[in-house]
NUVOGU-668924 format. One record per residue: residue number from 1; residue in three letters; x, y, z negated of N, C-alpha, C in turn. Coordinates in Angstrom, 2 decimals. Layout:
BEGIN
> NUM ALA X Y Z X Y Z X Y Z
...
REM end
This chain:
BEGIN
> 1 MET -100.41 48.68 32.74 -100.89 50.05 32.93 -102.24 50.20 32.37
> 2 PHE -102.39 51.29 31.61 -103.82 51.50 30.98 -104.69 52.08 32.10
> 3 SER -105.98 51.73 31.98 -106.88 52.16 33.02 -107.05 53.74 32.79
> 4 GLY -107.10 54.46 33.92 -107.29 55.86 33.84 -105.99 56.64 33.67
> 5 MET -104.82 55.94 33.62 -103.58 56.62 33.45 -102.66 56.29 34.64
> 6 VAL -101.78 57.24 35.09 -100.80 56.99 36.06 -99.44 57.33 35.43
> 7 TYR -98.49 56.55 35.75 -97.09 56.74 35.24 -96.29 57.40 36.28
> 8 LEU -95.65 58.45 35.99 -94.85 59.21 36.91 -93.39 59.22 36.42
> 9 PRO -92.54 58.48 37.12 -91.09 58.42 36.74 -90.42 59.75 37.06
> 10 LEU -89.80 60.38 35.99 -89.10 61.63 36.23 -87.56 61.36 36.39
> 11 SER -87.10 60.29 35.82 -85.74 59.93 35.92 -85.67 58.44 35.49
> 12 ARG -84.51 57.90 35.46 -84.40 56.49 34.98 -84.88 56.30 33.60
> 13 LYS -84.74 57.30 32.75 -85.04 57.08 31.33 -86.32 57.80 30.87
> 14 LYS -86.88 58.70 31.70 -88.06 59.48 31.31 -89.30 59.07 32.21
> 15 ILE -90.35 58.70 31.56 -91.60 58.39 32.21 -92.71 59.22 31.54
> 16 VAL -93.48 59.92 32.36 -94.53 60.70 31.84 -95.89 60.03 32.15
> 17 ARG -96.72 59.93 31.10 -98.05 59.33 31.34 -99.04 60.39 31.58
> 18 LEU -99.75 60.34 32.73 -100.68 61.33 33.07 -102.07 60.72 33.35
> 19 PRO -103.13 61.51 33.22 -104.44 60.92 33.55 -104.51 60.64 35.06
> 20 ARG -105.41 59.69 35.36 -105.53 59.19 36.79 -105.88 60.32 37.68
> 21 TRP -106.70 61.24 37.33 -107.02 62.36 38.25 -105.82 63.18 38.60
> 22 ALA -104.73 63.13 37.82 -103.58 63.91 38.13 -102.84 63.45 39.29
> 23 ALA -103.04 62.15 39.73 -102.41 61.59 40.88 -102.80 62.27 42.13
> 24 PHE -103.96 62.96 42.16 -104.50 63.65 43.33 -104.44 65.13 43.21
> 25 THR -103.74 65.59 42.13 -103.64 67.10 41.88 -102.20 67.46 41.85
> 26 THR -101.89 68.65 42.33 -100.54 69.17 42.28 -100.36 69.65 40.83
> 27 LEU -99.30 69.10 40.21 -98.99 69.44 38.78 -97.62 70.07 38.69
> 28 ARG -97.41 70.89 37.84 -96.04 71.40 37.55 -95.64 70.74 36.25
> 29 VAL -94.59 69.93 36.31 -94.09 69.20 35.15 -92.71 69.74 34.85
> 30 GLU -92.58 70.23 33.59 -91.25 70.73 33.18 -90.64 69.82 32.20
> 31 VAL -89.41 69.47 32.38 -88.64 68.66 31.45 -87.86 69.63 30.61
> 32 LEU -88.12 69.71 29.34 -87.44 70.67 28.43 -86.05 70.15 28.10
> 33 PRO -85.03 70.97 28.01 -83.76 70.55 27.57 -83.79 70.08 26.16
> 34 PRO -82.78 69.34 25.76 -82.72 68.88 24.36 -82.85 70.03 23.43
> 35 PHE -83.38 69.80 22.20 -83.59 70.81 21.19 -82.34 71.55 20.91
> 36 LYS -82.35 72.86 21.00 -81.21 73.67 20.71 -81.47 74.39 19.37
> 37 LYS -80.41 74.46 18.59 -80.59 75.12 17.29 -80.92 76.60 17.49
> 38 LYS -81.93 77.09 16.78 -82.38 78.47 16.96 -81.33 79.37 16.43
> 39 MET -80.94 80.34 17.23 -80.00 81.38 16.79 -80.77 82.64 16.32
> 40 LEU -80.29 83.31 15.36 -80.95 84.46 14.81 -80.22 85.77 15.17
> 41 THR -80.94 86.87 15.08 -80.30 88.14 15.19 -80.28 88.76 13.82
> 42 ALA -79.13 89.35 13.43 -79.01 89.96 12.06 -78.34 91.29 12.26
> 43 THR -78.76 92.23 11.36 -78.21 93.61 11.39 -77.68 93.92 9.92
> 44 LEU -76.54 94.34 9.87 -75.99 94.92 8.62 -75.67 96.45 8.90
> 45 SER -76.18 97.28 7.96 -75.93 98.65 7.97 -75.09 98.98 6.80
> 46 VAL -73.86 99.40 7.01 -72.87 99.70 5.96 -72.49 101.15 6.01
> 47 SER -72.23 101.81 4.87 -71.80 103.17 4.80 -70.91 103.42 3.55
> 48 ARG -70.00 104.34 3.68 -69.17 104.77 2.64 -68.55 106.04 3.03
> 49 SER -68.31 106.93 2.14 -67.61 108.18 2.44 -66.24 107.83 3.02
> 50 GLY -65.96 108.34 4.16 -64.63 108.14 4.82 -64.54 106.82 5.68
> 51 LEU -65.59 106.11 5.75 -65.63 104.84 6.48 -65.40 105.12 7.96
> 52 ARG -64.55 104.36 8.65 -64.32 104.44 10.05 -64.74 103.15 10.75
> 53 CYS -65.69 103.32 11.73 -66.23 102.20 12.42 -65.14 101.39 13.16
> 54 ALA -64.14 102.13 13.62 -63.01 101.46 14.31 -62.33 100.41 13.45
> 55 ASP -62.18 100.75 12.14 -61.67 99.73 11.16 -62.57 98.59 10.96
> 56 VAL -63.92 98.91 10.92 -64.84 97.81 10.72 -64.84 96.84 11.96
> 57 VAL -64.74 97.47 13.15 -64.64 96.67 14.39 -63.45 95.79 14.34
> 58 ARG -62.35 96.28 13.90 -61.07 95.45 13.88 -61.26 94.30 12.86
> 59 THR -61.93 94.45 11.76 -62.18 93.36 10.84 -63.09 92.34 11.46
> 60 LEU -64.19 92.78 12.13 -65.10 91.85 12.75 -64.47 91.13 13.94
> 61 GLN -63.59 91.75 14.59 -62.86 91.06 15.64 -61.93 89.96 15.08
> 62 GLN -61.29 90.24 13.97 -60.44 89.24 13.32 -61.27 88.04 12.81
> 63 LEU -62.51 88.36 12.42 -63.45 87.25 11.98 -63.98 86.46 13.13
> 64 GLY -63.85 87.07 14.42 -64.41 86.40 15.60 -65.93 86.54 15.63
> 65 VAL -66.44 87.61 15.15 -67.86 87.91 15.17 -68.25 88.65 16.45
> 66 ALA -69.18 88.04 17.23 -69.68 88.77 18.41 -70.77 89.68 17.96
> 67 CYS -70.62 90.98 18.22 -71.66 91.98 17.71 -71.54 93.27 18.42
> 68 ASP -72.49 94.13 18.12 -72.55 95.50 18.61 -72.40 96.42 17.42
> 69 VAL -71.44 97.27 17.42 -71.21 98.18 16.27 -71.49 99.62 16.74
> 70 THR -72.39 100.35 16.03 -72.71 101.71 16.37 -72.45 102.60 15.14
> 71 ALA -71.69 103.66 15.40 -71.45 104.64 14.26 -72.73 105.51 13.98
> 72 ASN -72.92 105.78 12.75 -74.09 106.61 12.38 -73.77 107.39 11.12
> 73 THR -74.60 108.31 10.73 -74.45 109.13 9.52 -75.62 108.80 8.57
> 74 THR -75.30 108.49 7.37 -76.29 108.14 6.36 -76.37 109.24 5.29
> 75 LEU -77.58 109.62 4.95 -77.80 110.63 3.84 -78.44 109.85 2.70
> 76 LEU -77.74 109.84 1.59 -78.22 109.15 0.39 -78.64 110.10 -0.69
> 77 PRO -79.66 109.78 -1.43 -80.15 110.66 -2.47 -79.18 110.71 -3.62
> 78 VAL -78.85 111.88 -4.14 -77.92 112.07 -5.28 -78.50 113.21 -6.13
> 79 GLY -79.08 112.82 -7.26 -79.62 113.86 -8.11 -80.71 114.60 -7.34
> 80 ASP -80.62 115.91 -7.24 -81.63 116.77 -6.48 -81.37 116.89 -5.02
> 81 GLY -80.17 116.42 -4.60 -79.75 116.58 -3.19 -79.53 115.25 -2.46
> 82 VAL -78.68 115.37 -1.47 -78.31 114.21 -0.69 -76.74 114.22 -0.42
> 83 ARG -76.20 113.05 -0.36 -74.80 112.90 -0.04 -74.66 112.30 1.35
> 84 ARG -73.77 112.81 2.10 -73.47 112.37 3.49 -72.41 111.28 3.51
> 85 GLU -72.70 110.17 4.16 -71.70 109.10 4.36 -71.64 108.64 5.79
> 86 ASN -70.46 108.28 6.23 -70.25 107.71 7.56 -70.74 106.28 7.48
> 87 GLY -71.42 105.82 8.50 -71.93 104.42 8.47 -71.73 103.72 9.78
> 88 CYS -71.86 102.42 9.73 -71.76 101.57 10.94 -72.96 100.65 10.95
> 89 ARG -73.65 100.54 12.05 -74.76 99.54 12.19 -74.17 98.43 13.03
> 90 ILE -74.19 97.20 12.42 -73.64 96.03 13.08 -74.71 95.10 13.46
> 91 VAL -74.92 94.84 14.70 -75.98 93.97 15.18 -75.33 92.67 15.72
> 92 MET -75.62 91.58 15.06 -75.07 90.28 15.51 -76.21 89.46 16.19
> 93 GLY -75.99 89.12 17.40 -77.08 88.53 18.18 -77.03 86.98 18.18
> 94 GLN -76.03 86.34 17.70 -75.92 84.92 17.76 -75.53 84.34 16.41
> 95 VAL -76.42 84.52 15.40 -76.09 84.09 14.08 -76.80 82.77 13.80
> 96 ALA -76.02 81.76 13.31 -76.60 80.45 13.13 -77.50 80.38 11.82
> 97 ASN -77.11 81.05 10.82 -77.87 80.98 9.52 -77.49 82.17 8.63
> 98 LYS -78.21 82.30 7.55 -78.09 83.32 6.56 -76.62 83.38 6.00
> 99 GLN -76.03 82.18 5.75 -74.68 82.10 5.16 -73.62 82.72 6.02
> 100 GLU -73.84 82.68 7.36 -72.90 83.37 8.23 -72.89 84.87 8.14
> 101 VAL -74.07 85.43 7.88 -74.25 86.84 7.63 -73.57 87.24 6.27
> 102 GLU -73.80 86.36 5.29 -73.24 86.61 3.99 -71.71 86.60 4.05
> 103 ARG -71.16 85.71 4.79 -69.68 85.62 4.95 -69.21 86.91 5.54
> 104 VAL -69.82 87.42 6.57 -69.43 88.72 7.26 -69.55 89.87 6.18
> 105 TRP -70.62 89.90 5.46 -70.84 90.93 4.44 -69.70 90.94 3.37
> 106 GLU -69.47 89.70 2.80 -68.49 89.58 1.79 -67.10 90.07 2.22
> 107 THR -66.78 89.74 3.49 -65.46 90.14 3.97 -65.42 91.64 4.15
> 108 LEU -66.52 92.21 4.78 -66.49 93.67 4.95 -66.48 94.40 3.60
> 109 ARG -67.20 93.86 2.57 -67.25 94.47 1.26 -65.86 94.55 0.69
> 110 LYS -65.12 93.44 0.74 -63.74 93.38 0.20 -62.73 94.30 1.00
> 111 GLU -62.83 94.14 2.30 -61.84 94.88 3.14 -62.03 96.41 3.16
> 112 HIS -63.25 96.84 2.98 -63.56 98.28 3.18 -64.18 98.95 1.89
> 113 ALA -64.02 98.27 0.76 -64.50 98.78 -0.55 -65.95 99.30 -0.50
> 114 LEU -66.81 98.44 0.05 -68.30 98.84 0.17 -68.91 98.42 -1.10
> 115 ASP -69.88 99.26 -1.54 -70.71 98.99 -2.77 -71.96 98.20 -2.43
> 116 CYS -72.60 98.58 -1.34 -73.90 98.02 -0.95 -74.05 98.14 0.49
> 117 ALA -75.11 97.48 1.03 -75.43 97.58 2.43 -76.95 97.19 2.62
> 118 HIS -77.47 97.45 3.73 -78.77 97.05 4.07 -78.65 95.96 5.10
> 119 GLY -79.41 94.80 4.95 -79.28 93.75 5.86 -80.73 93.37 6.38
> 120 LYS -80.71 92.84 7.60 -82.01 92.40 8.14 -81.71 91.13 8.95
> 121 ILE -82.35 90.06 8.59 -82.13 88.82 9.30 -83.53 88.44 10.00
> 122 GLN -83.46 88.35 11.28 -84.71 88.15 12.11 -85.57 87.07 11.56
> 123 GLY -86.76 87.36 11.32 -87.78 86.38 10.81 -87.59 85.82 9.44
> 124 GLU -86.58 86.34 8.67 -86.37 85.86 7.38 -86.53 86.94 6.28
> 125 ALA -85.71 87.94 6.30 -85.72 88.91 5.22 -85.06 90.23 5.69
> 126 SER -85.35 91.24 4.85 -84.77 92.57 5.06 -84.66 93.25 3.71
> 127 GLY -83.53 93.98 3.51 -83.41 94.70 2.30 -81.90 94.78 1.88
> 128 CYS -81.74 95.18 0.61 -80.38 95.24 0.05 -79.69 93.91 0.12
> 129 VAL -78.42 93.87 0.54 -77.72 92.63 0.68 -77.69 91.83 -0.56
> 130 PHE -77.73 92.48 -1.73 -77.62 91.71 -2.99 -78.89 90.99 -3.22
> 131 ASP -80.06 91.51 -2.61 -81.31 90.77 -2.69 -81.39 89.62 -1.63
> 132 LEU -80.79 89.91 -0.47 -80.79 88.87 0.59 -80.00 87.63 0.27
> 133 PHE -78.85 87.80 -0.39 -77.95 86.75 -0.61 -77.91 86.18 -2.09
> 134 GLY -79.08 86.06 -2.67 -79.13 85.54 -4.04 -80.06 86.35 -4.82
> 135 ALA -79.97 86.04 -6.21 -80.84 86.76 -7.19 -80.50 88.29 -7.05
> 136 THR -81.52 89.09 -7.22 -81.31 90.50 -7.06 -80.23 91.10 -8.03
> 137 ARG -79.26 91.76 -7.45 -78.29 92.52 -8.13 -78.12 93.90 -7.53
> 138 CYS -79.14 94.29 -6.80 -79.10 95.58 -6.08 -78.94 96.74 -7.03
> 139 PRO -77.97 97.59 -6.89 -77.75 98.67 -7.83 -78.76 99.80 -7.69
> 140 GLY -79.53 99.82 -6.53 -80.38 100.92 -6.33 -81.77 100.69 -6.48
REM end
């Protein structure tokens, strides 16, 4: 034992080394669980004329994606005016990585004839999905 240190057994395998003064003080010692992989929150906002969120929900359910889907209306600039499109905001709360979001986007793009979408990945990036998932190919 080192001078000035007290060893406090927490379990058979874990021993915490504390300063000697801690033996006479009430301490709160927390044993952290094993490192868990950080999960991300991601949002995809998709829109297309005639898009039905019920169809998008069905596709996401077939993919096994846990998410919250909210219907919205998007107004896009066209010439001097705006064009109205039906949209769906998809919030995925348990995403392991960027590739998982890309897989969801690619499937939605093919199944629902989507041209583009806006994506946001917590703490990483936000913008056109074509910018998020590779070299920029964003049409806008």
